[in-house]
Structures are given as structure tokens and as C-alpha cells.
C-alpha positions as CSV (number, residue, x, y, z in Angstrom):
1,M,-3.2,34.2,12.8
2,D,-1.6,37.9,12.5
3,N,-2.3,40.4,10.6
4,E,-0.7,40.2,7.9
5,Q,-1.9,36.6,7.1
6,A,-5.5,37.9,7.4
7,E,-5.0,40.4,5.1
8,A,-3.3,37.9,2.6
9,Q,-6.7,35.6,3.4
10,K,-8.6,38.9,2.5
11,Q,-7.5,38.8,-0.9
12,M,-7.3,35.7,-1.6
13,K,-11.3,35.9,-1.5
14,E,-11.7,39.2,-3.1
15,T,-9.4,37.4,-6.3
16,R,-11.9,34.4,-6.6
17,K,-14.8,36.3,-6.2
18,L,-13.7,38.6,-8.8
19,L,-12.5,35.5,-11.1
20,F,-15.2,33.3,-10.4
21,S,-17.7,35.8,-11.4
22,Q,-15.4,37.0,-14.7
23,S,-15.8,32.9,-15.6
24,K,-19.1,33.0,-15.3
25,R,-20.0,36.5,-16.8
26,A,-18.1,34.7,-20.4
27,I,-19.8,31.1,-19.6
28,K,-23.2,33.0,-19.6
29,L,-21.9,34.4,-22.9
30,R,-21.1,31.3,-24.7
31,S,-24.1,29.5,-24.0
32,K,-25.9,31.3,-25.7
33,D,-23.8,30.8,-29.0
34,R,-23.8,27.0,-28.5
35,E,-24.4,24.5,-26.4
36,F,-21.2,22.6,-25.6
37,H,-17.9,25.1,-25.3
38,G,-16.1,22.9,-23.0
39,L,-15.5,20.9,-20.3
40,E,-15.3,24.5,-17.9
41,R,-19.0,25.4,-17.2
42,E,-19.5,21.3,-17.6
43,F,-17.1,20.8,-13.9
44,Q,-18.2,23.8,-13.1
45,Y,-21.8,22.6,-12.3
46,H,-20.3,19.2,-10.7
47,Q,-17.9,21.0,-8.3
48,A,-21.0,22.7,-7.1
49,Q,-22.8,20.7,-6.9
50,M,-20.6,17.9,-5.3
51,L,-20.1,20.8,-2.4
52,V,-24.0,21.1,-1.9
53,D,-24.8,17.7,-1.5
54,Y,-21.2,17.4,0.7
55,E,-23.3,20.3,3.1
56,R,-26.5,18.2,2.7
57,S,-24.9,15.1,4.4
58,K,-23.8,16.7,7.6
59,D,-27.4,16.7,8.2
60,L,-26.3,12.7,9.0
61,K,-25.9,12.1,13.1
62,H,-23.7,8.7,13.0
63,P,-20.1,9.6,12.2
64,R,-19.8,5.6,10.1
65,D,-23.4,7.0,7.6
66,L,-21.5,11.0,7.2
67,G,-18.8,8.9,5.7
68,D,-20.5,6.6,3.9
69,A,-21.7,9.3,2.0
70,R,-18.8,11.7,2.0
71,E,-17.8,8.7,0.2
72,H,-20.6,8.0,-2.2
73,I,-20.6,11.6,-3.6
74,L,-17.3,11.0,-4.7
75,R,-17.9,7.7,-6.2
76,D,-20.8,8.4,-8.0
77,F,-19.2,11.7,-10.0
78,L,-16.2,9.4,-11.2
79,R,-18.7,6.3,-11.5
80,S,-21.7,8.1,-13.3
81,G,-20.0,11.6,-14.3
82,G,-19.1,10.3,-17.7
83,Y,-14.9,11.3,-17.2
84,L,-13.6,8.0,-16.6
85,P,-12.6,5.2,-19.4
86,D,-15.1,1.8,-18.9
87,R,-11.3,0.5,-18.6
88,Y,-11.3,2.0,-15.3
89,A,-13.7,0.5,-12.2
90,V,-14.3,2.0,-9.3
91,S,-15.1,0.3,-6.3
92,E,-18.5,0.2,-4.8
93,R,-17.9,0.2,-0.7
94,S,-14.5,0.4,1.1
95,A,-11.7,-2.2,0.3
96,R,-9.0,-3.2,0.7
97,V,-6.2,-4.6,-1.0
98,V,-3.4,-7.2,-1.0
99,S,0.0,-8.6,-1.6
100,T,1.5,-12.4,-2.7
101,S,3.4,-11.2,0.5
102,G,0.7,-11.0,2.7
103,H,0.6,-7.5,3.6
104,I,-2.6,-5.4,3.5
105,S,-3.5,-2.0,3.3
106,N,-5.2,-0.4,5.6
107,E,-9.3,0.1,5.2
108,I,-9.3,2.2,1.6
109,D,-12.1,4.3,0.5
110,I,-12.0,4.4,-2.9
111,A,-9.9,1.7,-5.2
112,L,-9.0,1.8,-8.7
113,Y,-8.8,-1.3,-10.5
114,D,-9.0,-3.3,-13.8
115,P,-12.9,-4.5,-14.5
116,L,-11.7,-7.1,-16.8
117,N,-8.4,-9.1,-15.4
118,S,-9.3,-8.2,-11.9
119,L,-10.1,-10.6,-9.1
120,T,-12.1,-10.4,-5.8
121,L,-10.2,-12.3,-3.4
122,M,-12.3,-11.6,-0.3
123,K,-16.1,-10.3,-0.2
124,R,-18.0,-10.3,2.5
125,E,-21.7,-9.1,3.0
126,D,-21.1,-6.6,0.9
127,V,-19.1,-4.3,3.3
128,Y,-15.8,-5.8,2.6
129,E,-13.9,-6.3,-0.3
130,V,-10.3,-7.5,-1.2
131,Y,-8.1,-6.6,-3.9
132,P,-5.1,-8.4,-5.9
133,I,-2.3,-5.6,-5.4
134,E,-1.5,-6.5,-9.7
135,S,-4.9,-4.7,-10.6
136,V,-5.9,-1.8,-8.9
137,Y,-4.6,1.2,-10.1
138,G,-4.2,3.6,-7.3
139,V,-6.5,4.0,-4.4
140,I,-8.6,8.4,-3.5
141,Q,-9.1,8.3,0.8
142,V,-11.8,10.5,1.5
143,K,-12.2,13.2,4.0
144,S,-15.3,15.6,4.8
145,R,-14.0,19.0,6.3
146,L,-10.2,18.7,6.9
147,N,-8.2,18.7,10.1
148,K,-4.8,17.9,11.2
149,K,-5.7,13.8,12.8
150,E,-7.7,13.5,9.3
151,I,-4.7,15.2,6.9
152,R,-2.2,11.8,9.1
153,E,-4.6,9.3,9.3
154,G,-5.9,10.0,5.3
155,L,-2.2,9.4,4.0
156,A,-1.2,6.7,6.5
157,N,-3.8,5.3,4.8
158,I,-2.6,6.0,1.2
159,A,1.5,5.1,2.5
160,S,-0.1,1.9,4.4
161,F,-1.0,0.6,0.2
162,K,2.1,2.3,-1.4
163,R,4.0,0.3,1.0
164,L,2.6,-3.0,-0.2
165,D,5.3,-4.6,-3.5
166,R,3.3,-5.0,-6.8
167,P,5.1,-7.9,-8.7
168,P,6.8,-6.8,-11.9
169,V,4.6,-6.4,-14.7
170,P,5.4,-9.1,-17.9
171,P,6.3,-7.4,-20.7
172,R,3.8,-7.1,-23.9
173,S,7.0,-6.1,-26.9
174,F,10.5,-5.2,-27.6
175,I,8.5,-1.2,-27.9
176,V,10.1,1.1,-25.5
177,Q,7.3,2.9,-23.7
178,N,7.5,6.4,-23.0
179,G,6.4,8.6,-19.8
180,P,7.3,7.9,-16.4
181,S,5.8,3.6,-15.0
182,M,4.7,3.3,-12.2
183,A,4.8,-0.2,-12.9
184,D,6.4,-1.0,-9.5
185,R,3.5,1.7,-7.3
186,G,0.3,2.7,-7.6
187,F,-1.0,6.0,-6.8
188,G,-2.9,7.4,-3.8
189,L,-4.5,11.2,-3.5
190,L,-6.4,12.8,-0.8
191,F,-9.6,14.3,-1.4
192,A,-11.7,16.8,0.9
193,Y,-14.8,18.4,1.2
194,D,-13.7,21.3,3.2
195,T,-11.3,22.8,5.3
196,D,-11.0,25.4,8.7
197,L,-7.5,25.2,8.8
198,E,-5.6,27.7,7.1
199,W,-4.0,27.3,4.0
200,L,-0.4,26.9,6.2
201,D,-1.3,24.8,8.1
202,V,-2.3,22.3,5.2
203,I,1.1,22.6,4.4
204,T,2.8,22.2,7.6
205,E,1.0,19.2,8.2
206,I,1.7,17.4,5.1
207,E,5.4,18.6,4.8
208,A,5.9,16.8,8.6
209,F,4.5,13.2,7.4
210,A,6.9,13.2,4.3
211,N,9.6,14.1,7.1
212,A,9.0,11.1,8.8
213,H,8.0,8.7,5.5
214,P,9.9,7.2,2.5
215,K,8.7,9.3,-0.6
216,R,7.8,6.0,-1.8
217,L,4.8,6.3,0.5
218,W,3.7,9.6,-0.3
219,A,0.4,10.5,-1.8
220,N,0.9,11.5,-5.1
221,A,-1.7,14.9,-4.5
222,I,-3.9,16.3,-2.2
223,F,-7.2,18.1,-2.9
224,V,-9.4,19.8,-0.7
225,L,-12.7,21.0,-3.2
226,S,-13.8,24.6,-2.0
227,K,-9.9,25.4,-1.6
228,G,-7.7,23.6,-3.7
229,L,-4.5,21.7,-4.5
230,F,-1.5,20.8,-3.0
231,L,1.9,19.3,-4.3
232,H,5.2,17.6,-3.7
233,G,7.7,19.1,-5.2
234,E,10.9,21.2,-5.0
235,D,11.8,25.3,-5.7
236,S,11.0,24.5,-10.0
237,R,8.5,22.6,-10.0
238,A,5.4,20.6,-7.9
239,R,5.7,16.7,-9.1
240,V,2.8,14.4,-9.4
241,F,4.4,10.9,-10.7
242,N,5.9,8.2,-8.4
243,S,9.0,8.2,-10.4
244,E,9.3,12.3,-9.8
245,I,8.4,12.1,-6.2
246,E,10.6,9.7,-5.0
247,A,13.6,11.6,-6.7
248,I,13.1,15.3,-5.1
249,G,15.6,16.1,-3.2
250,S,14.8,19.2,-1.5
251,L,11.5,19.4,-0.1
252,R,9.2,22.6,-0.9
253,M,5.1,22.0,-0.9
254,H,3.2,23.6,-3.6
255,G,-0.7,25.0,-3.3
256,R,-2.6,26.1,-6.1
257,P,-5.5,28.0,-4.2
258,D,-8.7,27.7,-6.2
259,L,-9.4,31.1,-7.8
260,Q,-11.9,30.1,-10.3
261,N,-13.8,26.6,-9.2
262,I,-11.9,24.5,-10.9
263,C,-10.0,22.2,-8.4
264,L,-12.4,19.4,-9.7
265,F,-11.4,19.4,-13.0
266,E,-8.2,19.4,-11.4
267,F,-8.2,16.5,-10.2
268,Q,-9.6,14.9,-12.4
269,S,-7.3,16.2,-14.8
270,I,-4.4,14.4,-12.3
271,L,-6.1,11.4,-11.7
272,L,-6.2,10.6,-15.5
273,A,-2.9,11.3,-15.8
274,L,-2.1,9.1,-12.6
275,L,-4.2,6.4,-14.0
276,R,-2.7,6.4,-18.0
277,N,0.7,6.4,-16.3
278,T,0.0,3.1,-14.0
279,E,0.4,-0.2,-15.4
280,V,-1.4,-3.2,-13.8
281,H,-2.0,-6.8,-14.8
282,P,-4.0,-9.8,-14.0
283,A,-2.7,-11.4,-10.4
284,E,-2.0,-15.3,-10.4
285,I,-4.5,-16.5,-8.6
286,D,-2.5,-19.8,-7.3
287,H,-0.1,-16.8,-5.5
288,Y,-3.0,-16.1,-3.4
289,F,-4.0,-19.6,-2.3
290,R,-1.7,-20.0,1.4
291,L,0.0,-15.8,1.7
292,P,3.0,-15.8,4.0
293,L,2.7,-14.8,7.2
294,I,4.5,-11.5,8.6
295,A,6.9,-9.8,10.8
296,D,6.5,-5.8,9.6
297,T,8.3,-5.4,6.9
298,H,9.0,-9.3,6.1
299,S,7.5,-11.8,5.6
300,Y,8.1,-15.5,5.8
301,A,7.0,-18.6,5.6
302,F,7.2,-22.3,6.6
303,T,8.9,-24.2,4.2
304,W,6.1,-27.5,5.6
305,G,3.6,-25.1,6.4
306,M,0.9,-25.9,8.4
307,F,2.8,-29.0,10.3
308,A,5.1,-26.4,11.1
309,E,2.8,-23.6,11.6
310,V,0.3,-25.3,14.4
311,G,2.2,-25.4,17.9
312,T,0.7,-27.6,20.8
313,C,0.8,-26.9,24.8
314,E,0.4,-30.3,26.6
315,R,-1.7,-27.4,28.4
316,H,-3.8,-25.2,26.3
317,G,-3.8,-26.6,23.1
318,D,-3.1,-25.4,19.4
319,F,-0.8,-22.6,19.4
320,P,0.6,-20.6,16.0
321,R,4.1,-20.7,15.9
322,K,5.3,-17.3,15.1
323,I,8.4,-15.6,14.2
324,A,9.4,-11.9,15.6
325,P,10.0,-9.0,13.4
326,E,13.3,-8.3,15.6
327,E,14.0,-12.6,15.0
328,L,13.5,-12.2,11.7
329,E,15.5,-9.7,11.1
330,K,18.5,-11.4,12.7
331,L,18.3,-14.3,10.5
332,I,17.9,-12.9,7.7
333,T,20.8,-10.2,8.5
334,C,23.0,-13.3,9.3
335,C,22.4,-15.9,6.0
336,R,23.0,-12.9,3.9
337,A,26.3,-12.9,5.3
338,T,27.6,-16.6,4.9
339,P,27.2,-18.4,2.1
340,A,24.2,-20.3,1.0
341,M,25.1,-24.8,0.3
342,N,23.4,-28.0,-0.9
343,W,20.6,-29.0,0.8
344,L,21.5,-32.3,0.0
345,R,25.3,-32.0,1.5
346,A,24.3,-30.9,4.4
347,I,21.6,-33.3,5.5
348,D,24.5,-35.4,4.5
349,I,27.0,-33.8,7.0
350,A,25.1,-33.9,9.8
351,Y,24.6,-37.8,9.8
352,G,27.8,-38.5,8.9
353,Q,26.9,-39.4,5.8
354,P,29.9,-39.8,2.9
355,E,29.3,-36.7,0.6
356,N,27.5,-37.6,-2.9
357,E,28.8,-35.1,-5.5
358,E,26.3,-36.8,-8.5
359,A,23.3,-36.1,-6.1
360,Y,23.5,-32.8,-5.2
361,R,23.7,-32.2,-8.8
362,R,20.8,-33.7,-9.4
363,Q,19.0,-32.1,-6.5
364,P,20.9,-28.7,-7.0
365,G,18.5,-27.0,-4.1
366,K,20.2,-24.5,-2.2
367,V,19.2,-24.0,1.9
368,Y,21.5,-21.4,4.0
369,I,21.7,-22.2,7.9
370,Y,21.4,-20.0,10.6
371,N,24.7,-21.2,12.5
372,P,26.0,-17.9,14.0
373,E,28.1,-19.6,16.5
374,N,29.8,-22.0,13.6
375,L,28.9,-25.4,15.5
376,A,29.0,-28.5,13.4
377,L,25.5,-29.3,11.9
378,S,25.8,-32.9,13.4
379,E,25.2,-31.3,16.7
380,I,22.5,-28.6,15.2
381,L,20.5,-30.2,12.3
382,V,19.8,-33.3,13.9
383,R,18.8,-35.0,17.7
384,D,18.6,-38.0,19.0
385,T,15.1,-39.5,19.2
386,M,13.2,-42.8,19.9
387,F,11.6,-44.9,18.0
388,Q,10.3,-48.4,18.4
389,G,12.8,-47.9,21.6
390,K,15.7,-47.2,20.3
391,P,17.5,-44.9,20.2
392,V,17.6,-43.4,15.8
393,K,18.7,-39.5,14.5
394,S,16.2,-38.1,13.5
395,L,16.5,-34.0,11.8
396,A,16.0,-31.0,14.5
397,F,15.2,-28.2,12.4
398,D,12.2,-26.0,11.0
399,A,12.6,-24.4,7.4
400,I,11.6,-21.1,6.5
401,E,11.0,-19.4,2.8
402,T,12.2,-15.6,3.2
403,A,13.8,-12.8,2.3
404,G,14.2,-15.2,-0.7
405,M,16.2,-17.5,0.8
406,N,15.5,-20.8,2.2
407,I,17.1,-20.8,5.7
408,L,17.4,-23.9,8.1
409,V,16.5,-22.4,11.5
410,P,18.2,-25.6,14.3
411,Y,15.9,-26.4,17.2
412,Y,19.2,-25.7,18.9
413,Y,19.3,-21.4,19.0
414,S,15.2,-21.8,18.5
415,Y,14.8,-22.7,21.5
416,K,17.9,-20.9,23.1
417,E,17.6,-17.4,21.4
418,G,13.6,-17.7,21.0
419,I,13.4,-17.5,17.6
420,I,10.0,-18.9,16.7
421,S,7.2,-18.0,20.3
422,G,5.6,-21.2,22.2
423,C,2.8,-21.0,23.3
424,P,1.4,-17.4,24.6
425,K,-0.9,-18.3,27.7
426,C,2.4,-19.9,29.2
427,Q,4.8,-17.4,28.2
428,G,2.1,-15.3,29.4
């Protein structure tokens, strides 16, 4: 730290001491006049007690116990402080959030969800819970003493949640609701009790994460209880809501040092604003019965389900048949550039059968055929096999569902290009 920074830190501490002292004097006088005179005193009490509890938790030696303790302090405030309406529930323990695409978040310290309509998709021995994305408003990552590594980890966990696709909220009426809507993505907050980092070092680390990730994955706010809060924004103002953050042109971080011990109140105020402007709805349990497989940002499912998912090796037994992210991306890109066709027509052409327009109208399903070499369908969709000692033609493709398309992947290309994995032990 250079002399200029040291002097600025010294002035900030003196200013904070002065303002907090003046605030305490004013509160003391108001308290003599009436019992309740606003939330300023109440939140100063809460903030001071939380910092005391945090200091006491340092006696715990095991990192997991310490982590549980820091989460418990904030979770207990949220659940029993009286400032969170009952329509918002706080997860009892660390949790994960999953979307219908099959993608799942990293471990989340605190999830805020709809207690009336949410499902708990999985629960194990009171240590592991999974919630559907449709019913989760947002998440909070809790850190003890913030350092550069924990800033990156906390922001990455938030990003893993905000990356999940949320099904659109069903319209409830024809009335247009005002205010920023976050129906497509929940919010994420990073909360820490203290830090040894300089103010500008915290900002630099948050900026570095922002520059390396899409705006839709940024945290909505970062709080350090003993220091203040940090927000993304532009020159004119800071931004909190997703729609505003995603509209940022040139990023400029905004920091607000806590000079009056009101950081906890600002946290609660922003949290409530985000909750009010985030819509959730009940999850359809059928959508979570069998989730699709995932390949990086994409997901896919074998149309023939378990029969296509499992491969069998004569030497090593069963193995999972998978599509690597780069292979799935290749399939999607190629098929998006080709027209779809009626699935029954494709089979008729492959078998050399006459076309039947009436049948195609009765069964109008569309498929995309992965065929980069533009081969005849009779060469790639069927193959000669033996049945009861006689040669017959049988179907020779996998069918997968991905990116809103039904794609036929001929065995010819799958074997030639290695699109669908074989036995990993043989290949290894």
C-alpha cells in the first residue's frame, strides 16, 4: 500500500468512527423518548452481534465446522430476524439447484425458495438437498474472511446457479406488471463477514471475474459485513437487477464503504428488492422424472431411452454411451443448417418404399438427419443383418433429442467419427 492509499484508509476509519459515534448518540437519545424509532438501531444490534458470533466461531478448528458455523449465523438471522416474509423460505442446509435440462449448480450455501409450491427433488441424511430451479428465487454464498481465492470461488458458485435455464413463468393475467422482471434467471449474492484485502483489491478481483464471464452470470451484489458493499454498474449508477446488469455497456464497479454500521440493513434491503422482482412457479414433477444427459452447455436425450443409453462390451460388460460436448456441438451445427423432413418419409426412402403423403400428414413428426457427406438415406439409415437365417434390412441409427431438434445419427457416422462413445476401458 502506498502513502496515498494509507492516508485514504486512515481518513475512512476516522470518518467511520465519527459517524458511528454520532449515530449512537442520536439513537441513545431517541431510545429515551420511545421504544421503537426505526430499524437503524435494530440492525446495528444485529450487525454487531453477527460479527461477535463470527469472531467466536473462529475457535472451531475443522474447516467444515467453521463453514457450517458462518452459514448458520446468517441463516439464523434470515429465518428468525423477522425481516423476511413467510412467502420466502431459507434452506436448512447447503443445497444444489437443478434445471430440467439436466444441469445442476455447484453446492450452494443458502437457497431462498417458495415454501408452498417447491419440491425437494432429493434429500440425503439431512446433509444434501436438491431443489428445482423453477421454485428458487436466488442464492447466497457465505464466506468468512474474504480473500482472492474465496471471491473467485463464491462468484463461480453463484454463476453455476445463474447459468441454469429457468422455464418461463406461466402468465397469470392480461395485466402487465411493472418493474424489472427476472423470470428467466434468479439472483445471487456473495456475503462475507470480513476481509484482509484492501478495498481496491476486492474491486479488482470482482472486475477480473466479470471480464471473464458473461454478464448474466455476475453476482447481483457483494457484501463484506465489516467493510461495506460492492455493485456492478456504469459511470452513472450502480446496478442490482439482472436486466440492468445485463444491459451494462462499460463496466465500472461501485463500492459503498460502511461508515455507519448499516451494511446488514443494506443487505436486507437489496435482498428483499431482488425477491420481490423475481418470479417463481411450481415445478412440473414429470419434467424431473428422467433428466437428459449433459454435454457442457448443451443437454441431450436418447429417444429410445435406457435401451440406447447402455452399451455392452463382451470383455467389460455395460458402459454408458455418451456424446462429448464437441461432438454434440458438431451435430447441432450441421443439423441446423439442413432442412427437417418427415420421419416416416425418411424411413420409407431408406427402405425404398413408395412415398405416402396421407401417412405423413397423419404422423407429422419432423427429424433432422446428420449426413455431412450427403449420402443416400438407403446407405446410412438401414443396414443388412441376419434374422432367422435370412438377410433383412434393419434400422441403423441412433435418435437423440437436443436443442429443440430430433436428430437421427447414422451408425455409419457414429463409428467413423466417434460421435457416440464406446467402451471406455477398451478405448483406454
